[in-house]
C-alpha positions as CSV (number, residue, x, y, z in Angstrom):
1,X,-1.4,-25.3,3.8
2,X,-2.0,-28.8,4.9
3,X,1.0,-28.7,7.3
4,X,-0.2,-25.4,8.7
5,X,-3.6,-26.9,9.3
6,X,-2.2,-30.0,11.0
7,X,-0.2,-27.8,13.4
8,X,-2.8,-25.2,14.1
9,X,-3.2,-24.5,17.9
10,X,0.1,-26.4,18.7
11,X,3.5,-25.0,19.4
12,X,4.9,-26.4,16.1
13,X,6.2,-23.9,13.6
14,X,6.5,-24.7,9.9
15,X,10.0,-23.4,8.7
16,X,10.2,-21.0,5.8
17,X,12.4,-18.6,4.0
18,X,11.0,-15.0,4.0
19,X,11.8,-12.4,1.5
20,X,10.8,-8.8,2.1
21,X,11.7,-6.1,-0.5
22,X,14.7,-8.2,-1.5
23,X,15.9,-8.9,2.1
24,X,16.1,-12.6,2.8
25,X,15.4,-14.0,6.3
26,X,16.0,-17.8,6.7
27,X,14.5,-20.4,9.0
28,X,11.5,-18.3,9.9
29,X,8.7,-20.1,11.8
30,X,5.1,-19.9,10.4
31,X,1.8,-21.0,11.8
32,X,-1.9,-20.2,11.2
33,X,-3.2,-17.9,13.9
34,X,-6.5,-16.8,15.3
35,X,-9.8,-18.4,16.3
36,X,-12.7,-17.0,14.3
37,X,-10.3,-15.8,11.6
38,X,-9.3,-19.4,11.2
39,X,-12.6,-21.4,11.8
40,X,-14.7,-19.0,9.6
41,X,-12.3,-19.3,6.6
42,X,-12.1,-22.7,4.9
43,X,-9.3,-24.6,3.3
44,X,-8.1,-23.0,0.1
45,X,-9.0,-19.5,1.4
46,X,-6.8,-16.9,3.0
47,X,-6.2,-17.4,6.7
48,X,-4.3,-15.3,9.2
49,X,-0.6,-16.0,9.7
50,X,2.0,-15.6,12.4
51,X,5.7,-15.4,11.5
52,X,8.4,-15.8,14.1
53,X,11.5,-14.3,12.6
54,X,13.6,-15.3,15.6
55,X,12.4,-18.9,15.5
56,X,15.9,-20.3,14.9
57,X,18.2,-17.1,14.9
58,X,17.6,-15.1,18.1
59,X,18.9,-11.9,16.6
60,X,16.9,-12.0,13.4
61,X,14.4,-9.3,12.9
62,X,12.7,-7.0,10.3
63,X,13.0,-3.3,11.1
64,X,13.3,-4.2,14.7
65,X,10.4,-6.6,14.8
66,X,10.8,-10.3,15.7
67,X,7.2,-11.3,15.0
68,X,4.7,-10.5,12.2
69,X,0.9,-10.9,12.7
70,X,-0.7,-11.0,9.3
71,X,-4.5,-10.5,9.6
72,X,-6.9,-11.6,7.0
73,X,-9.7,-9.1,8.0
74,X,-12.3,-11.8,7.4
75,X,-15.1,-9.8,9.0
76,X,-14.0,-6.4,7.6
77,X,-14.9,-5.8,4.0
78,X,-13.2,-2.4,4.1
79,X,-9.9,-4.0,5.2
80,X,-9.2,-0.7,7.0
81,X,-10.6,-1.2,10.6
82,X,-7.4,-2.3,12.3
83,X,-5.3,0.3,10.6
84,X,-7.8,3.1,11.3
85,X,-8.2,2.2,14.9
86,X,-4.4,2.0,15.4
87,X,-3.9,5.4,13.9
88,X,-6.8,7.0,15.8
89,X,-5.6,5.5,19.2
90,X,-1.8,5.9,18.9
91,X,-1.7,9.4,20.5
92,X,-3.9,8.3,23.4
93,X,-3.1,4.8,24.5
94,X,-0.4,2.1,23.9
95,X,-1.6,0.6,20.6
96,X,0.0,-1.9,18.2
97,X,0.9,-0.2,14.9
98,X,-0.6,-1.7,11.7
99,X,0.3,-1.5,8.1
100,X,-0.4,-3.5,4.9
101,X,1.6,-6.1,3.1
102,X,1.1,-8.4,0.1
103,X,1.8,-12.0,0.7
104,X,3.1,-14.5,-1.8
105,X,3.6,-18.2,-0.7
106,X,5.6,-20.5,-3.0
107,X,4.9,-18.2,-5.9
108,X,1.1,-18.0,-5.2
109,X,-0.4,-14.6,-4.5
110,X,-2.4,-14.8,-1.2
111,X,-3.3,-11.1,-1.5
112,X,-3.2,-8.3,1.0
113,X,-3.0,-8.6,4.8
114,X,-3.0,-6.2,7.6
115,X,0.3,-6.5,9.5
116,X,-0.2,-5.8,13.2
117,X,2.6,-5.2,15.7
118,X,3.1,-8.0,18.3
119,X,2.3,-7.3,22.0
120,X,5.7,-8.4,23.4
121,X,8.7,-7.1,25.3
122,X,9.7,-4.9,22.3
123,X,6.2,-3.3,22.5
124,X,6.5,-2.7,26.2
125,X,10.0,-1.2,25.8
126,X,9.0,1.3,23.1
127,X,5.8,2.4,24.9
128,X,6.7,2.3,28.5
129,X,10.5,2.5,28.5
130,X,10.9,-1.0,30.1
131,X,10.4,-4.6,28.9
132,X,9.5,-5.7,32.4
133,X,5.9,-6.6,33.4
134,X,3.4,-9.3,33.1
135,X,1.5,-9.8,29.8
136,X,-1.6,-11.8,29.2
137,X,-3.6,-12.8,26.1
138,X,-7.3,-13.5,26.1
139,X,-8.4,-16.3,23.7
140,X,-10.6,-15.1,20.9
141,X,-14.3,-15.8,20.4
142,X,-16.0,-18.1,21.5
143,X,-13.6,-18.8,24.4
144,X,-12.8,-15.2,25.4
145,X,-13.7,-14.5,29.0
146,X,-11.1,-11.9,30.0
147,X,-13.5,-9.4,31.5
148,X,-11.6,-8.9,34.8
149,X,-14.4,-10.8,36.6
150,X,-13.5,-12.1,40.0
151,X,-13.4,-15.9,39.8
152,X,-12.2,-16.6,43.3
153,X,-8.6,-16.8,44.7
154,X,-7.5,-20.0,42.9
155,X,-5.2,-19.1,39.9
156,X,-6.5,-22.2,38.1
157,X,-9.8,-20.5,37.3
158,X,-7.9,-17.6,35.7
159,X,-5.6,-19.8,33.7
160,X,-8.7,-21.1,31.9
161,X,-9.6,-17.5,30.9
162,X,-6.2,-15.9,30.4
163,X,-2.9,-17.1,28.7
164,X,0.1,-15.5,30.3
165,X,2.7,-14.5,27.7
166,X,5.5,-13.4,30.1
167,X,7.1,-15.4,32.9
168,X,4.5,-17.6,34.5
169,X,4.9,-16.9,38.2
170,X,2.6,-16.8,41.2
171,X,3.2,-13.1,41.8
172,X,1.8,-12.1,38.4
173,X,-1.4,-14.2,38.9
174,X,-1.8,-12.8,42.4
175,X,-1.7,-9.2,41.1
176,X,-4.3,-10.0,38.4
177,X,-6.6,-11.7,41.0
178,X,-6.2,-8.7,43.4
179,X,-7.4,-6.3,40.7
180,X,-10.4,-8.5,39.8
181,X,-11.3,-8.9,43.5
182,X,-11.1,-5.1,44.1
183,X,-13.4,-4.5,41.1
184,X,-15.9,-7.0,42.3
185,X,-16.0,-6.4,46.1
186,X,-15.2,-2.7,46.7
187,X,-18.1,-0.4,47.4
188,X,-18.5,2.1,44.5
189,X,-17.8,5.1,46.6
190,X,-14.4,3.6,47.6
191,X,-13.5,2.1,44.3
192,X,-11.4,4.9,42.8
193,X,-9.1,5.2,45.9
194,X,-8.8,1.4,46.2
195,X,-7.9,0.8,42.6
196,X,-5.4,3.7,42.2
197,X,-2.3,1.9,43.5
198,X,-3.0,-1.1,41.3
199,X,-4.9,0.0,38.2
200,X,-4.5,2.8,35.6
201,X,-8.1,3.9,35.8
202,X,-7.6,6.9,33.4
203,X,-5.9,4.7,30.8
204,X,-8.6,2.0,31.0
205,X,-11.3,4.6,30.5
206,X,-9.5,6.0,27.5
207,X,-9.1,2.5,26.1
208,X,-12.8,1.7,26.6
209,X,-13.9,5.0,24.9
210,X,-11.7,4.4,21.9
211,X,-12.8,0.7,21.7
212,X,-16.5,1.6,21.7
């Protein structure tokens, strides 16, 4: 736990051996994940975990998954919110699948976790038929500002609000900035037509409805 705390919010992974239903996966990388799910839970209590199964061995996976996001549900006493949303949204929008696991670390029972699918190339390929495309992550509270607000034409402003998870190239940032600018500067009566070539309006509305 002390090692995981020391390396939180760095790119250092703590090596571990993972056993799942008798299957052994060696040299798996582990780190504490999250913002509020980390800061709001003190030392000695259950924190959220990220496991990189391909940390050392590129072809190592579990049921086709190379990453496990284990969520502690620190603000959800029911422990069901992530799984229920995932199930309700699956048939409408591309949504990470969620199940439940019991975690034991060095013989100590850390209890139940919600295991959420990683938003990575594997996710893109199963949902959209291709692993190509830019992916961003918005930092969690209190730093999250990924509202598609137009912040000017300089990519530096967007780099402070978004973390690109795919190839970091100028073309990807330019596309993001173009959509933000269209949302900000296009007259309402022209917005649907202007956005159509660049933005899945129908998909976004479905996402917002489900999220609310």
